DRENPA-3360 file (N, C-alpha, C; in nm, 2 decimals, always signed):
BEGIN
1 = MKKQTIGF = -9.18/+12.59/-3.61/-9.07/+12.55/-3.69/-8.98/+12.67/-3.72 ~ -8.85/+12.67/-3.70/-8.77/+12.78/-3.72/-8.75/+12.81/-3.87 ~ -8.74/+12.94/-3.91/-8.72/+12.97/-4.05/-8.59/+12.90/-4.10 ~ -8.49/+12.90/-4.02/-8.36/+12.84/-4.07/-8.37/+12.69/-4.10 ~ -8.46/+12.63/-4.02/-8.49/+12.48/-4.04/-8.56/+12.46/-4.18 ~ -8.66/+12.54/-4.20/-8.74/+12.54/-4.33/-8.64/+12.57/-4.44 ~ -8.55/+12.66/-4.42/-8.46/+12.70/-4.53/-8.36/+12.58/-4.56 ~ -8.32/+12.51/-4.45/-8.23/+12.39/-4.48/-8.31/+12.28/-4.55;
9 = AALAMLQK = -8.43/+12.26/-4.52/-8.51/+12.16/-4.59/-8.53/+12.20/-4.73 ~ -8.56/+12.32/-4.76/-8.57/+12.37/-4.90/-8.44/+12.36/-4.97 ~ -8.33/+12.39/-4.90/-8.20/+12.37/-4.97/-8.17/+12.23/-5.00 ~ -8.21/+12.14/-4.91/-8.19/+11.99/-4.94/-8.27/+11.95/-5.06 ~ -8.39/+11.99/-5.08/-8.47/+11.96/-5.20/-8.41/+12.02/-5.32 ~ -8.37/+12.15/-5.31/-8.31/+12.22/-5.42/-8.18/+12.14/-5.47 ~ -8.11/+12.09/-5.38/-7.99/+12.01/-5.41/-8.03/+11.89/-5.50 ~ -8.13/+11.83/-5.46/-8.18/+11.71/-5.54/-8.23/+11.75/-5.68;
17 = ILSLSCFL = -8.29/+11.86/-5.69/-8.34/+11.91/-5.81/-8.22/+11.96/-5.90 ~ -8.12/+12.01/-5.84/-8.00/+12.04/-5.91/-7.93/+11.92/-5.97 ~ -7.94/+11.81/-5.89/-7.88/+11.68/-5.94/-7.95/+11.64/-6.06 ~ -8.09/+11.65/-6.06/-8.17/+11.62/-6.18/-8.13/+11.71/-6.30 ~ -8.11/+11.84/-6.27/-8.07/+11.93/-6.38/-7.94/+11.90/-6.44 ~ -7.84/+11.86/-6.35/-7.71/+11.82/-6.40/-7.72/+11.70/-6.50 ~ -7.81/+11.61/-6.46/-7.82/+11.49/-6.55/-7.89/+11.53/-6.68 ~ -7.99/+11.61/-6.67/-8.07/+11.64/-6.80/-7.98/+11.73/-6.89;
25 = VAAGTLGC = -7.91/+11.82/-6.84/-7.82/+11.90/-6.92/-7.71/+11.82/-6.99 ~ -7.65/+11.73/-6.91/-7.55/+11.64/-6.96/-7.60/+11.54/-7.06 ~ -7.73/+11.49/-7.04/-7.79/+11.40/-7.13/-7.83/+11.46/-7.26 ~ -7.87/+11.59/-7.25/-7.92/+11.66/-7.37/-8.05/+11.62/-7.42 ~ -8.13/+11.55/-7.33/-8.26/+11.50/-7.38/-8.35/+11.49/-7.25 ~ -8.48/+11.51/-7.28/-8.58/+11.48/-7.17/-8.65/+11.35/-7.19 ~ -8.59/+11.27/-7.28/-8.66/+11.14/-7.31/-8.60/+11.02/-7.25 ~ -8.51/+11.03/-7.15/-8.45/+10.92/-7.08/-8.54/+10.87/-6.97;
33 = IRGWIYFI = -8.62/+10.76/-7.01/-8.72/+10.71/-6.91/-8.66/+10.66/-6.78 ~ -8.55/+10.58/-6.79/-8.48/+10.53/-6.67/-8.44/+10.64/-6.58 ~ -8.39/+10.75/-6.64/-8.35/+10.87/-6.56/-8.47/+10.93/-6.49 ~ -8.58/+10.95/-6.56/-8.70/+11.01/-6.49/-8.75/+10.92/-6.38 ~ -8.76/+10.78/-6.41/-8.80/+10.69/-6.30/-8.71/+10.70/-6.18 ~ -8.58/+10.70/-6.20/-8.49/+10.71/-6.09/-8.51/+10.84/-6.01 ~ -8.51/+10.95/-6.08/-8.52/+11.08/-6.01/-8.66/+11.10/-5.94 ~ -8.76/+11.05/-6.00/-8.90/+11.07/-5.94/-8.90/+10.99/-5.81;
41 = LYLIIMAG = -8.85/+10.86/-5.81/-8.85/+10.79/-5.69/-8.76/+10.85/-5.59 ~ -8.64/+10.90/-5.63/-8.54/+10.97/-5.55/-8.60/+11.09/-5.48 ~ -8.67/+11.17/-5.55/-8.73/+11.30/-5.50/-8.85/+11.26/-5.40 ~ -8.93/+11.17/-5.44/-9.04/+11.13/-5.35/-8.99/+11.08/-5.22 ~ -8.89/+10.99/-5.22/-8.84/+10.94/-5.09/-8.77/+11.05/-5.01 ~ -8.70/+11.14/-5.07/-8.63/+11.24/-5.00/-8.74/+11.34/-4.94 ~ -8.84/+11.38/-5.02/-8.94/+11.47/-4.97/-9.01/+11.41/-4.85 ~ -9.05/+11.28/-4.86/-9.12/+11.21/-4.75/-9.03/+11.20/-4.63;
49 = TLAVLLHR = -8.90/+11.17/-4.65/-8.81/+11.16/-4.54/-8.80/+11.30/-4.46 ~ -8.78/+11.41/-4.54/-8.77/+11.54/-4.48/-8.90/+11.58/-4.40 ~ -9.01/+11.54/-4.46/-9.14/+11.57/-4.39/-9.15/+11.50/-4.26 ~ -9.11/+11.37/-4.26/-9.12/+11.29/-4.13/-9.02/+11.35/-4.03 ~ -8.90/+11.38/-4.08/-8.79/+11.43/-3.99/-8.83/+11.56/-3.93 ~ -8.88/+11.65/-4.01/-8.92/+11.78/-3.95/-9.04/+11.77/-3.86 ~ -9.13/+11.68/-3.89/-9.24/+11.66/-3.80/-9.20/+11.61/-3.66 ~ -9.10/+11.52/-3.67/-9.06/+11.46/-3.54/-8.96/+11.55/-3.46;
57 = NPTALSFP = -8.88/+11.62/-3.54/-8.78/+11.71/-3.47/-8.76/+11.83/-3.56 ~ -8.83/+11.94/-3.53/-8.83/+12.06/-3.62/-8.69/+12.12/-3.62 ~ -8.60/+12.10/-3.52/-8.47/+12.16/-3.52/-8.36/+12.07/-3.58 ~ -8.40/+11.95/-3.63/-8.30/+11.85/-3.68/-8.22/+11.90/-3.79 ~ -8.27/+11.99/-3.87/-8.19/+12.04/-3.99/-8.16/+12.19/-3.97 ~ -8.14/+12.23/-3.85/-8.10/+12.37/-3.83/-7.96/+12.39/-3.87 ~ -7.93/+12.51/-3.93/-7.80/+12.55/-3.96/-7.72/+12.57/-3.83 ~ -7.59/+12.54/-3.83/-7.51/+12.58/-3.71/-7.49/+12.73/-3.70;
65 = EKNAEKAS = -7.44/+12.77/-3.58/-7.42/+12.91/-3.56/-7.31/+12.96/-3.66 ~ -7.33/+13.08/-3.70/-7.24/+13.14/-3.81/-7.10/+13.14/-3.77 ~ -7.07/+13.17/-3.64/-6.93/+13.18/-3.59/-6.88/+13.05/-3.54 ~ -6.95/+12.94/-3.55/-6.90/+12.81/-3.50/-6.78/+12.77/-3.58 ~ -6.68/+12.72/-3.51/-6.55/+12.68/-3.58/-6.57/+12.53/-3.62 ~ -6.54/+12.51/-3.75/-6.55/+12.38/-3.80/-6.42/+12.29/-3.77 ~ -6.45/+12.16/-3.75/-6.34/+12.07/-3.73/-6.26/+12.05/-3.86 ~ -6.14/+12.00/-3.85/-6.06/+11.97/-3.97/-6.00/+11.83/-3.96;
73 = GIDITLRN = -5.96/+11.78/-4.07/-5.90/+11.65/-4.07/-5.92/+11.58/-4.20 ~ -5.86/+11.46/-4.21/-5.87/+11.39/-4.34/-6.01/+11.35/-4.37 ~ -6.09/+11.31/-4.26/-6.23/+11.28/-4.28/-6.31/+11.39/-4.34 ~ -6.28/+11.51/-4.29/-6.35/+11.63/-4.35/-6.31/+11.66/-4.49 ~ -6.19/+11.64/-4.52/-6.14/+11.66/-4.66/-6.20/+11.56/-4.75 ~ -6.22/+11.43/-4.71/-6.28/+11.33/-4.79/-6.43/+11.36/-4.81 ~ -6.49/+11.41/-4.71/-6.63/+11.45/-4.72/-6.64/+11.56/-4.83 ~ -6.55/+11.66/-4.83/-6.56/+11.77/-4.93/-6.54/+11.72/-5.07;
81 = FCSPLSFY = -6.47/+11.61/-5.09/-6.45/+11.55/-5.22/-6.57/+11.46/-5.26 ~ -6.62/+11.38/-5.16/-6.72/+11.28/-5.18/-6.86/+11.34/-5.21 ~ -6.89/+11.44/-5.13/-7.03/+11.50/-5.14/-7.06/+11.56/-5.28 ~ -6.97/+11.65/-5.34/-7.01/+11.70/-5.47/-7.01/+11.59/-5.58 ~ -6.92/+11.49/-5.56/-6.91/+11.38/-5.66/-7.04/+11.30/-5.65 ~ -7.10/+11.28/-5.53/-7.22/+11.20/-5.51/-7.35/+11.28/-5.55 ~ -7.35/+11.41/-5.52/-7.46/+11.49/-5.55/-7.47/+11.53/-5.70 ~ -7.36/+11.56/-5.76/-7.36/+11.61/-5.90/-7.27/+11.53/-6.00;
89 = GIYIVAGL = -7.15/+11.50/-5.96/-7.05/+11.44/-6.05/-7.11/+11.31/-6.11 ~ -7.16/+11.22/-6.03/-7.21/+11.09/-6.08/-7.32/+11.11/-6.18 ~ -7.41/+11.22/-6.16/-7.52/+11.24/-6.26/-7.47/+11.31/-6.38 ~ -7.37/+11.39/-6.38/-7.31/+11.45/-6.50/-7.26/+11.33/-6.59 ~ -7.18/+11.24/-6.53/-7.13/+11.13/-6.61/-7.24/+11.04/-6.66 ~ -7.35/+11.02/-6.57/-7.46/+10.94/-6.62/-7.53/+11.00/-6.74 ~ -7.54/+11.14/-6.73/-7.60/+11.21/-6.84/-7.52/+11.20/-6.97 ~ -7.39/+11.21/-6.96/-7.30/+11.20/-7.07/-7.31/+11.06/-7.13;
97 = ETRFHWSS = -7.31/+10.96/-7.04/-7.32/+10.82/-7.09/-7.45/+10.80/-7.16 ~ -7.56/+10.86/-7.12/-7.69/+10.86/-7.19/-7.68/+10.93/-7.33 ~ -7.62/+11.04/-7.33/-7.61/+11.12/-7.45/-7.53/+11.05/-7.56 ~ -7.41/+10.99/-7.52/-7.32/+10.94/-7.62/-7.33/+10.79/-7.63 ~ -7.42/+10.73/-7.56/-7.45/+10.58/-7.57/-7.32/+10.50/-7.54 ~ -7.26/+10.53/-7.44/-7.13/+10.46/-7.40/-7.16/+10.32/-7.36 ~ -7.28/+10.29/-7.31/-7.31/+10.16/-7.26/-7.45/+10.11/-7.31 ~ -7.47/+9.98/-7.32/-7.60/+9.93/-7.35/-7.63/+9.83/-7.23;
105 = VPQPVVAA = -7.70/+9.88/-7.13/-7.73/+9.80/-7.02/-7.85/+9.72/-7.04 ~ -7.85/+9.59/-7.02/-7.97/+9.51/-7.03/-8.09/+9.56/-6.95 ~ -8.20/+9.55/-7.00/-8.32/+9.60/-6.93/-8.34/+9.54/-6.80 ~ -8.32/+9.41/-6.78/-8.34/+9.35/-6.65/-8.24/+9.41/-6.55 ~ -8.12/+9.44/-6.59/-8.02/+9.51/-6.50/-8.07/+9.65/-6.46 ~ -8.12/+9.72/-6.56/-8.17/+9.86/-6.53/-8.29/+9.85/-6.44 ~ -8.38/+9.76/-6.46/-8.50/+9.74/-6.37/-8.45/+9.71/-6.23 ~ -8.36/+9.61/-6.22/-8.31/+9.58/-6.09/-8.24/+9.69/-6.02;
113 = GLVLSAVA = -8.16/+9.77/-6.10/-8.10/+9.89/-6.04/-8.19/+9.99/-5.99 ~ -8.30/+10.01/-6.06/-8.41/+10.11/-6.02/-8.47/+10.07/-5.89 ~ -8.50/+9.94/-5.88/-8.56/+9.89/-5.76/-8.47/+9.90/-5.64 ~ -8.34/+9.85/-5.66/-8.24/+9.86/-5.56/-8.20/+10.00/-5.52 ~ -8.21/+10.09/-5.61/-8.17/+10.23/-5.58/-8.28/+10.29/-5.48 ~ -8.41/+10.25/-5.51/-8.51/+10.30/-5.42/-8.49/+10.23/-5.28 ~ -8.46/+10.11/-5.28/-8.43/+10.04/-5.15/-8.31/+10.11/-5.08 ~ -8.21/+10.14/-5.15/-8.09/+10.21/-5.09/-8.13/+10.35/-5.04;
121 = NLLMSWAL = -8.21/+10.42/-5.11/-8.25/+10.55/-5.06/-8.34/+10.54/-4.94 ~ -8.42/+10.44/-4.93/-8.51/+10.41/-4.81/-8.42/+10.38/-4.69 ~ -8.31/+10.30/-4.72/-8.22/+10.26/-4.61/-8.14/+10.39/-4.56 ~ -8.10/+10.47/-4.65/-8.04/+10.60/-4.61/-8.13/+10.68/-4.53 ~ -8.26/+10.68/-4.57/-8.36/+10.76/-4.49/-8.37/+10.70/-4.35 ~ -8.37/+10.57/-4.34/-8.37/+10.50/-4.21/-8.26/+10.55/-4.12 ~ -8.14/+10.56/-4.18/-8.02/+10.61/-4.10/-8.04/+10.76/-4.06 ~ -8.09/+10.84/-4.16/-8.12/+10.98/-4.13/-8.22/+11.00/-4.02;
129 = LSNKYYEA = -8.33/+10.92/-4.03/-8.43/+10.94/-3.93/-8.39/+10.88/-3.79 ~ -8.29/+10.79/-3.79/-8.25/+10.74/-3.66/-8.15/+10.83/-3.59 ~ -8.07/+10.91/-3.67/-7.96/+10.99/-3.61/-7.99/+11.13/-3.64 ~ -8.01/+11.21/-3.54/-8.04/+11.35/-3.56/-7.92/+11.43/-3.61 ~ -7.80/+11.38/-3.60/-7.68/+11.45/-3.65/-7.64/+11.40/-3.79 ~ -7.72/+11.31/-3.85/-7.69/+11.25/-3.98/-7.66/+11.36/-4.09 ~ -7.76/+11.45/-4.10/-7.74/+11.55/-4.21/-7.70/+11.69/-4.16 ~ -7.70/+11.71/-4.03/-7.65/+11.84/-3.97/-7.50/+11.85/-3.97;
137 = DTPMLKDA = -7.45/+11.97/-3.95/-7.31/+12.00/-3.95/-7.25/+11.98/-3.81 ~ -7.34/+11.95/-3.71/-7.29/+11.95/-3.57/-7.16/+11.86/-3.55 ~ -7.16/+11.74/-3.60/-7.04/+11.66/-3.58/-6.91/+11.72/-3.64 ~ -6.93/+11.81/-3.74/-6.81/+11.88/-3.80/-6.77/+12.00/-3.72 ~ -6.84/+12.04/-3.62/-6.80/+12.16/-3.54/-6.70/+12.12/-3.44 ~ -6.60/+12.20/-3.42/-6.48/+12.17/-3.34/-6.52/+12.15/-3.19 ~ -6.61/+12.24/-3.14/-6.65/+12.24/-3.00/-6.78/+12.16/-2.97 ~ -6.84/+12.10/-3.07/-6.96/+12.03/-3.05/-6.94/+11.90/-2.98;
145 = QPVVCSSG = -7.04/+11.85/-2.90/-7.04/+11.72/-2.84/-7.17/+11.65/-2.87 ~ -7.19/+11.60/-2.99/-7.31/+11.53/-3.02/-7.33/+11.41/-2.95 ~ -7.46/+11.37/-2.92/-7.49/+11.25/-2.85/-7.48/+11.13/-2.95 ~ -7.41/+11.02/-2.91/-7.39/+10.91/-2.99/-7.52/+10.84/-3.02 ~ -7.55/+10.81/-3.14/-7.67/+10.73/-3.18/-7.65/+10.58/-3.18 ~ -7.73/+10.51/-3.11/-7.71/+10.36/-3.11/-7.84/+10.29/-3.14 ~ -7.94/+10.36/-3.21/-8.06/+10.30/-3.24/-8.07/+10.28/-3.39 ~ -8.18/+10.21/-3.44/-8.20/+10.19/-3.58/-8.08/+10.11/-3.64;
153 = PYRFVRHP = -8.03/+10.14/-3.75/-7.92/+10.06/-3.81/-7.79/+10.08/-3.74 ~ -7.78/+10.18/-3.65/-7.66/+10.20/-3.57/-7.64/+10.10/-3.47 ~ -7.74/+10.01/-3.45/-7.72/+9.89/-3.36/-7.63/+9.79/-3.42 ~ -7.61/+9.79/-3.56/-7.55/+9.68/-3.63/-7.41/+9.73/-3.68 ~ -7.39/+9.85/-3.73/-7.26/+9.90/-3.77/-7.26/+10.05/-3.73 ~ -7.14/+10.10/-3.72/-7.12/+10.23/-3.66/-7.14/+10.34/-3.77 ~ -7.13/+10.31/-3.90/-7.15/+10.40/-4.00/-7.25/+10.35/-4.11 ~ -7.37/+10.32/-4.07/-7.47/+10.26/-4.17/-7.50/+10.36/-4.28;
161 = GYLFMSFW = -7.49/+10.49/-4.26/-7.52/+10.58/-4.37/-7.42/+10.56/-4.48 ~ -7.29/+10.54/-4.45/-7.19/+10.52/-4.55/-7.21/+10.38/-4.62 ~ -7.25/+10.28/-4.54/-7.28/+10.15/-4.60/-7.40/+10.16/-4.70 ~ -7.51/+10.23/-4.67/-7.62/+10.24/-4.76/-7.59/+10.33/-4.88 ~ -7.50/+10.43/-4.85/-7.47/+10.52/-4.96/-7.38/+10.44/-5.06 ~ -7.29/+10.35/-5.02/-7.21/+10.27/-5.11/-7.30/+10.18/-5.19 ~ -7.40/+10.12/-5.12/-7.50/+10.04/-5.19/-7.57/+10.12/-5.30 ~ -7.61/+10.25/-5.27/-7.68/+10.34/-5.36/-7.59/+10.36/-5.48;
169 = AVTVGMIF = -7.46/+10.39/-5.46/-7.37/+10.42/-5.57/-7.36/+10.31/-5.67 ~ -7.35/+10.19/-5.62/-7.35/+10.07/-5.70/-7.47/+10.06/-5.79 ~ -7.59/+10.09/-5.73/-7.72/+10.08/-5.81/-7.72/+10.18/-5.92 ~ -7.66/+10.30/-5.90/-7.66/+10.40/-6.01/-7.58/+10.35/-6.12 ~ -7.47/+10.29/-6.10/-7.39/+10.23/-6.20/-7.47/+10.12/-6.28 ~ -7.55/+10.04/-6.21/-7.63/+9.94/-6.27/-7.73/+10.00/-6.37 ~ -7.78/+10.12/-6.33/-7.89/+10.18/-6.41/-7.83/+10.24/-6.54 ~ -7.71/+10.31/-6.53/-7.67/+10.39/-6.64/-7.55/+10.34/-6.72;
177 = GWATGIVS = -7.47/+10.25/-6.66/-7.36/+10.19/-6.74/-7.22/+10.19/-6.67 ~ -7.12/+10.15/-6.75/-6.99/+10.13/-6.70/-6.92/+10.26/-6.66 ~ -6.94/+10.37/-6.74/-6.87/+10.49/-6.70/-6.92/+10.55/-6.57 ~ -7.05/+10.54/-6.55/-7.11/+10.58/-6.42/-7.06/+10.49/-6.31 ~ -7.05/+10.36/-6.35/-7.00/+10.26/-6.25/-6.86/+10.29/-6.20 ~ -6.78/+10.35/-6.29/-6.64/+10.39/-6.24/-6.65/+10.50/-6.14 ~ -6.74/+10.60/-6.16/-6.76/+10.70/-6.06/-6.82/+10.64/-5.93 ~ -6.91/+10.54/-5.95/-6.96/+10.47/-5.83/-6.85/+10.41/-5.75;
185 = AVIVLLLI = -6.75/+10.35/-5.82/-6.64/+10.28/-5.75/-6.56/+10.38/-5.68 ~ -6.54/+10.50/-5.74/-6.46/+10.60/-5.67/-6.53/+10.65/-5.54 ~ -6.66/+10.67/-5.55/-6.74/+10.71/-5.44/-6.73/+10.60/-5.33 ~ -6.75/+10.48/-5.36/-6.74/+10.37/-5.26/-6.60/+10.37/-5.19 ~ -6.49/+10.39/-5.27/-6.36/+10.40/-5.22/-6.35/+10.51/-5.12 ~ -6.39/+10.63/-5.16/-6.39/+10.75/-5.07/-6.47/+10.72/-4.94 ~ -6.58/+10.66/-4.95/-6.66/+10.63/-4.84/-6.60/+10.53/-4.74 ~ -6.52/+10.43/-4.80/-6.45/+10.34/-4.71/-6.34/+10.42/-4.64;
193 = LRTYYEDQ = -6.27/+10.50/-4.71/-6.16/+10.58/-4.64/-6.22/+10.68/-4.54 ~ -6.33/+10.74/-4.58/-6.40/+10.84/-4.49/-6.45/+10.76/-4.36 ~ -6.50/+10.64/-4.38/-6.54/+10.57/-4.26/-6.42/+10.54/-4.17 ~ -6.31/+10.50/-4.22/-6.19/+10.48/-4.13/-6.15/+10.60/-4.06 ~ -6.13/+10.71/-4.14/-6.07/+10.83/-4.07/-6.17/+10.90/-3.98 ~ -6.30/+10.90/-4.02/-6.40/+10.96/-3.93/-6.41/+10.88/-3.80 ~ -6.40/+10.75/-3.81/-6.41/+10.66/-3.69/-6.29/+10.69/-3.60 ~ -6.17/+10.71/-3.66/-6.06/+10.75/-3.58/-6.08/+10.88/-3.51;
201 = SLLASFPG = -6.13/+10.98/-3.58/-6.16/+11.11/-3.53/-6.26/+11.11/-3.42 ~ -6.37/+11.03/-3.43/-6.47/+11.02/-3.33/-6.42/+10.95/-3.21 ~ -6.33/+10.85/-3.22/-6.28/+10.78/-3.11/-6.18/+10.87/-3.03 ~ -6.12/+10.96/-3.10/-6.02/+11.05/-3.03/-6.10/+11.17/-2.97 ~ -6.22/+11.20/-3.02/-6.28/+11.33/-2.98/-6.40/+11.31/-2.88 ~ -6.47/+11.20/-2.89/-6.59/+11.18/-2.81/-6.58/+11.06/-2.72 ~ -6.57/+11.07/-2.59/-6.57/+10.96/-2.50/-6.68/+10.86/-2.51 ~ -6.80/+10.92/-2.54/-6.92/+10.83/-2.55/-6.91/+10.74/-2.67;
209 = YVRYAQQV = -6.83/+10.79/-2.78/-6.82/+10.71/-2.90/-6.73/+10.58/-2.87 ~ -6.63/+10.60/-2.78/-6.55/+10.49/-2.74/-6.63/+10.37/-2.68 ~ -6.72/+10.41/-2.59/-6.81/+10.31/-2.53/-6.90/+10.25/-2.64 ~ -6.95/+10.33/-2.73/-7.03/+10.28/-2.84/-6.96/+10.18/-2.93 ~ -6.83/+10.21/-2.96/-6.75/+10.13/-3.04/-6.72/+9.99/-2.98 ~ -6.72/+9.99/-2.85/-6.70/+9.86/-2.78/-6.83/+9.78/-2.78 ~ -6.94/+9.84/-2.80/-7.07/+9.77/-2.81/-7.10/+9.72/-2.95 ~ -7.07/+9.81/-3.05/-7.09/+9.79/-3.19/-6.96/+9.77/-3.25;
217 = KYRLIPFI = -6.92/+9.65/-3.28/-6.78/+9.62/-3.32/-6.74/+9.66/-3.46 ~ -6.84/+9.66/-3.55/-6.81/+9.68/-3.69/-6.83/+9.82/-3.74 ~ -6.74/+9.87/-3.82/-6.75/+10.01/-3.87/-6.86/+10.02/-3.98 ~ -6.84/+9.93/-4.08/-6.92/+9.95/-4.21/-6.99/+9.82/-4.25 ~ -6.93/+9.71/-4.24/-6.99/+9.58/-4.29/-7.00/+9.48/-4.18 ~ -7.12/+9.44/-4.14/-7.14/+9.35/-4.03/-7.05/+9.22/-4.05 ~ -6.99/+9.18/-3.94/-6.91/+9.06/-3.93/-6.78/+9.06/-4.02 ~ -6.75/+9.17/-4.09/-6.63/+9.18/-4.17/-6.54/+9.29/-4.12;
225 = W = -6.59/+9.42/-4.12/-6.51/+9.54/-4.09/-6.59/+9.65/-4.02;
% end
């Protein structure tokens, strides 16, 4: 296993731990049980997914070459807004919502949100394990020609990762309350826009993707869009 691959995996886990830190600092307490349950499940699923991924394909999380030129476009800009909001912003708001008691979420809703968030994370792991370019920067490189993935959830929609991530964002709002739900709604909107523009970019850039789009008709939601 390459050192840079191990480094990427360590960085991915550090990113999740930083998400937890953002929540705890914003919440100002270590006593939020729903927060701990959420993050423990989140970290366990992510650690398991990375272990399986690296066992199956040790180069799957390799960093791109230092001098590789990145692509540009609206889809890349949307990614740059959506990613920090999803990794950190939503948890800062969730922490503040916990600290200042902005919402009183019924316990059955919290419980349902915790279960569904674990399901959403497992579904995102399914997409990640199905597509070797899911977490890598290769699709963002200007001169790269990644192989189109048509297995796993990619048999049903062209951007299942964004579908499952939208599902995840909704569950976080269910767990923590209305203010977090507003951030969730912004993330879902950005993901819908990102799906559209990334799809246009891939259709224009990769001939193989054109054939794939003819086979898999729907971008994000089966039988709808």
